[in-house]
N, C-alpha and C positions, 0 to 999 in steps of 0.2 A: 646253157640248157634252160635255165629259169627264164631268160629273156625270150627265148623262142616259145616256151610254154605260155608265158604271159601274153605274148602276141596272139597265140592261138586261142587263149581264153577270151581275149577281147573280141576276136572275130566271132567266137561262139556266142558271146553275150549279145552282140549286135544281131546275130541271126535269131536268137531267142526273142529279142525285143520286136523284131520285124514280124516273126511268126505270131507272137502274142497279139500284136495289133491286128493281125488278120483274123483273129478270133471274134471280132466284133460282128454282130448280126447286122447285115446290110439291108434287111427288109425294113422299109419305112413304116412307122407307126403313126396313126392319127387317132388321138383321143377325142371322143365326143362327150362334152360335159352334160351332166344330167340337169333336169329342170331345177332352176334356182341356183345352180352352181356357176362359178366363175372359173375361168381357166387357171387362176392362181391356186385354186383348191387342189390342183394336181401337181403343183410345184412346191408351194409352201402352205400346206393346209392349216387354216386357222392361225397363221403367222408363226407356225412352228419352223424349225430349221429345215432347209431344203432336203436334207437326207431323209426326212420323214415322208416326203411326197412320193406319189406313184411314178413320176418321171424318173426320179433318182433311183427307185427300185428297179426300173427297167434298164437303166444305164448299168447298174451293178450286175445285171444278168446278161450283159454283152451287147445290148442294143446300142447302136451308134447315136450318141447325143445329138449329132447334126441331123439325124433323120427321125427324131421324135417331134411330132407336131401336135398341137391342140387347137381345135376349132376356136377361133378368137371370139369368145363369148364373155361378156361381163354381166354381173348380176342384174344390173338395171335393164339389160337387153331383154330380159324375160317379160318385161312390161309390154313388149311388142306383141305378145300373145293376145293381148286385149284388142289388137287390130282385127282379130276375128269377129269382133262384135259388129263390124261394119260389113260383114259378109252375110248375105241372106241365107247361105247354106248353113251358117252357124246355128240358125234357129230351127232348121229342119234335120239336124243331126247328120248332115251330109257334107260337112266341111272337108276340104282336101288338105293333105299334108303340105302341099305347095301353095296353099291359099294364104290369106292375110294373117292367120295366127302363127303358122310355123314355116311359111315359105322362106323367110329371111334366114332361118337356121339351116334349112336344107341347102340353100344356095351357098352359104358360107362353108358348109361341110364339103360340098362338091369342089369348091375352089381350093380348100385345104388339101383334099386328096390329090387334086391335079398338081398342086405345089409340091407335095411330098413325092409324087411320081416323077416329076421333072428333076427335083433335087437329087434323087437317088439314081438318076440316069436310067429311067424306065424300069424300075423294079415295082412289081405290084404291091399294093399297100395292105397292111394289117390294120383293120379298123377295130378300135376298142371303144365300144359304146356303153357308157355308164347311165343307168336309169333311163330317162326319156331319150337320151342320146342313142340308145339301142334301137328303139323302134323308128326313130327319125333317120338313123343310118339305113335301115331297111327301106324307108321311103325314098331316100336319096339314091339307093341302088336301083330302085324302081323295077321296071319290067325287063331290065337287062340292056336297055339302050342308054349309054352314057352320054353320047353326043351324036345326035341324029345327023347333023350337018357333015361331020367328019367321019360318020359311020363307025364310031367307036363303041364297043360293047363294054358294059360294066366289068365283065370278067377280064378285060384287058387292063383294068385299073386296080381291081380289088383281088387280093389273094385270099383273105379270110375276114369274116365278121365274127368277133367275139363280143358278147354282151354280158354285162354284170349288173344284176339287179334291175333288168329292163322289164317293162310291161309289154308282153307280146300279143295280147288280145284284149278286146274291150270287155266290160262286164256283161253278165248275162242279159241284163236290161240295158241295151245299148244307149237308150235315151238318157241314162244317168252318167255316161262317160264324159269326163271333163274336157276331152279333146273335141267333143261335139262332132264326132264322125271321122276325124282325121286318122285315128288309130284303127278304127273299124275298116276304113277304106284301104289302109296299108295291109292289114291282115287278110282282107278279102281278095285283094288284087295281086298281092305278092306273098302268098301264104308259105309258112314254114321256111325250109332251106330252099328258097325259090330258085336260086341260080347254081345249086349244087351240081347239076348236070353239065354246067359249063366250067366246072373246075374251081368254083368258089367254096371254100370250107366254112363251116358254121359251128360255133361253140356257144352254148348259153349256160350261164352260171347264176345260181341263185343261193340265197342264204336261208338256213333253217335255224333261226336264233330265238324267235319270240312267238309264242302262241297268243293270239288275240284273246283278250278276256275283258268283258265289259263290266265285271263286278268290281267293287271297291276293294282295294288291297292296301296293306300298310307299305310305306315306302321301304325299299331295300337297297336303294342307291341314291347318290346325290342327284342324279337326273330325276328319279322318282319324286324326290322332295320338291323339285322345281315344278314337276307336273301337278303334284298335289296342291301346291301354292296357287297355281293357275286354274285349279279346278278340273284338271284333266285326269287326275287319279294316279296313273302309273304308266310305265313303258308298255305294258301289256294292254292297257286300256287305249293308249295312243295308237298302238298297232291295230287294235280291233277297229277303230274308226277308219284308219287308213285302208286296211284290207277290205272293209265293207265298201268303201268308195271305189276301190279298184275292181273287185270281183263280185261284190254283192253279198259277201258273207264275211263276218268279222272273226269268227272263232276258228281260224285256220292258222297255220304256221307260215313264217316268212322271215324276211330280214328286218322286220320292224316297220317297213313302209310298203313293200310289195309282197304279196302272197307267193310262196315258193312255186306253186304250180304255174303261176302266171309268168314266171321268169323263164320257163323251159320252152324253148322254141321247137316245134315239131320238125323232125328230120335233122336236127342239129345234134352234135355231141352234147349231151346234157350232164351238167355237174351240179351236185347239191352239196353245199358246205355247211356243216353243223356249226352253230355258234357265230356265224358271220353276219355283220350288220350292213345296212344299206349304204351309208356314206361316211364322210370324214368325221362326223359328229353324231352324238346321241340325238336322235330325231327331235327337232324343235328346240334344241339347246345349243350352246356354244362349247359344250364339253367335247374335246377331241376323243376319238376312240382309236385303238390299235387293232380293232376287230373288223374293219371294213375290207372290202374286196381288194383294195390297193395297198393294204398294209404290208410291211416287211414280213410279218409272220403269217400272212395269208396268201400272198401272191403265188408262192410255189405250190399251192394246192390246186391251182388251175392252169398256170402258165405252161407247164410241161405238156399238158394235153393240147393246148393251143399250138405249140410248136410242132407237135406230132401231126395234128390235123392239117397244118399249113405246109408241112414238108420242109420246115426250117430246121437246119442242123444246129442245135444249141451248143454243140461242142466245137463249132467253127471248122476251120480248114485243118485237117490233120497233117496234110503234107504240102510241102512247097518244093517242087522239083524233085530231087532225089533225097531230100532231107525231111525228116519229121521232127517235130518238137521233142518227142520223147527220145529219139536217137541222139539228138544234139546234147540233151541233158545228160544222157548216159556217157557220151563221149567226154563232156566236161569233167564228169566225176573221175573218169579214168586218167585224164590229164593231171588232175589235182593229186591223185594217188601217186603218179609217177614223178611229181615235182619234188 
């Protein structure tokens, strides 16, 4: 009796393992690094253990490790943005996102999406755009034509665009925009959830953590002490300067770098997160933070909405043939009781 039950338990165990493996989310993910970021920032941020990174957090939530990609960007690559200086349109605030300043990024992003699509055996991609990676992803998605020669639509490659801490529109005074027209072109030609009618989902996430304040304040954190030493004052004063550059007004709230309202894409599912910061570090320092969008304690505040909008079943496959995971588990318990 025991030998028979032992055999049945072994079979049940193998079934459970197989079903558990089927719980992995097979939707491929492409992470788009933000301005100044390196792909390593999403794996081992600031040389911290891998489990701290965004990629590891996604893996723990069921995404297939083999189907998580990051646009191959290294920190020095961002110097290529200076290539826009050789573009006459740079000086008339009419630069294109596919021009000398950002064209290299858009091309790599599209190549990475194609790679993810092929590796997943033709599953549409979930794009996760951080900071500038958000609006550059919109630029890459373009007018809906992914490949004109092969007559492929963007909606055949992309399932959902989720942006975290992205700037989605230029400042009121477009002439002050650091992209010199590239962001304005993107927002003007591909406004809001531009491809929603073709079945592409959109989610935009922004942080409400720091109100910009240009007045001098005593330091209240280690980061503030660094800012004070450098003459920048405090995190709220740094935020003020950044917000002013992005939207033209400094005394607003945001994630410390991007004003909250500027992160919200019209027509998308909009998510506002209290206390969440822009990136892996306190702005302008090497101090890591566990309060950015990709942190273990933050990701579950926006990822469920992304799965819902994308139509991705986060609970995986409930049944396999005539057996469900729960029914097998109950059966195992009954066998143990009868042993």
